[in-house]
N, C-alpha and C positions, 0 to 999 in steps of 0.2 A: 504494500500500500504506500503510495506517494503522499508525503506530507506537504500541503500547500503552505507557502509562506504568506502570512497575513500580518500586515503592519497596521497597527492602530495609531492614528494621529490624534493629537489633542485638538487640532484646529483643521478646518477645511481649507482656509485661506489665510495666509499671513503675509507680511511685507517687511522689507528692510530697504535701506538706501545708503548710498555712499559714493565716494569718488572712485574707489577701486583702482587707484594708481599704484602700480607695482605690487601686485597681489602678494600678500605676506600672511603669516600665521594668524593674525587678527582677522583678516578678511575671510580666511578659510574657516575659522571658528564661527564667525558670524553666519556665513552661508550654511555650514553644516548643521548648526543649531537650528536654524529656521527650517531646514529640510527634514530634520528629525521630528520637529513639532507639527509641521503642517503638510497636508496632502499636496498643496500647491502654494508656491511662493512668488509674490511679485517683487522683483528686484529692480529698484530704481537706481540708475547710474547717472550721476550728475552730468549735465551738459558741459561743454567746454567753458562756457561763460560762467556758470555757477561753480564749477570745479576750481577755477582760478581766483574766484572772489575770496579774499581774506587768507589765502594760503601763502606760505613761504615758498620761494622759488617757483612761482606759477608757470614760468616759461618752460620749466622742465616736466610739467605734468603731461603725461601721454594724452594724445587725442582721444576723444570719445570712442571712436570706432575701435581703437586698439584696446582700450580699457574694457569695453563690452566683450571683445573677442577673448581677452584674458580670463574674464569671468566664465564665459562659455567653455573655454579650454579646461579650466579647473573643474567645472561641474562634470564635463565629459570624462575627465581623468579619474573621478571618483564614482563613475557609473550612473550619474543622474541623467535621466531621460528628459527630452524637451517638454514632455507633457507635465512635468513637475514644476516648471518655472516659466515666468514671463518677465522678460527684461524690457524696461521702458526708460526713456530719457527723463531725468528729473531736472526741471528748469526752475523749480522753487523747492525749498527745503521740506515742506510738509505735503507736497503733491502726492496724490493717490491715497495716502494714509488718511487724509482729512476729508475724503470725498466718497470712498467706496464702502457702502454699507456691508458688503460681503466679507470685507477684511475684518478679522476679529483679534489679531495679535500683531505686534511689531517687535522685531528683534533688534536690539540696540547695543551700542557700546557705551561705556561710561560717559564719554564726552557729549553724547547726544541725548542724555536723559531729559534735559530741559525741553528739548523739542517735543517730546511725548506729551508734556503738559500743554504745550501750545496746540498740538494736534487734537488732544482730547477736548480742549476748550472749543475748538472749531467744530468738532464732531457733535458736542452737546448743543451748540448753537443751531446746528443743522438737524437736530433731532435724531442723531445716530448714536449707537452704543459707543461707549469709550473703548479704546483698544487696551488689551492686556499687554503690558510691556514685559518682555523677557530680556534681561540685561546679561551680556557676557562680560567676563572680566577683561581687563587690559591684557594683551598678549605681551609677554616679556621675554627678553633674550636670556642667555645663560648667566649674565651679570645682574639680572633683575631690572634692566632698563626697559621702558615701554618701547615696543616696536611700532613704528609708524612709517607711512609712505614718505613723510617729510625727511626722516632719517636717511632713507635710501636716496632721495633727491640730493640731500647734502653730501652724502658719500660720493655720488656720481659727479657732483660739481667739483669736489676736491680732487677726484681722479682726473677729471678733464683739465683742471689747473695744473696738476703734476705733469701730465703728458705734454701740455703746452710749454711748461717750464723746461722740460727735458728737450723738447723740439727746439726751443729758443736757444738753449745752451749748445745744442749740436750745430747750430748755424753760425755761432760766433767764430771769428777767425783765430 
């Protein structure tokens, strides 16, 4: 007798959002948590304009299309099928979460907790149920430092500067 695998999800539909620049362990934890909790997940990926607003080294943020493809590549690498997620452009921070009544939960990182309060205020004003917020912890490296895309952009910039410096040194007479 073959045993069927039946997964029980807490939610039918959940959401999350982010820039997803240089996919790292924190992004992976966010995505995996949402996919464990919900049958289907709406993944908002910030547009280029929103992604660069208020970020350090905005000129190094990957373009929207690459960031979306990186999310898809990660999801495929862990065996997630396309019917489990829906990727959409986020042009404002609370988009989708504050307007779709079928969304029941949002998976967040610690720095976005305040946004859930705003989302739920808007949902109440529209007569929608508040979202249940599931917060993941900060993802940290082996030294306990918080891992972020900004860290990777800063490292990339330093590497570019070192390469340029070596190239400049090589051209000196």
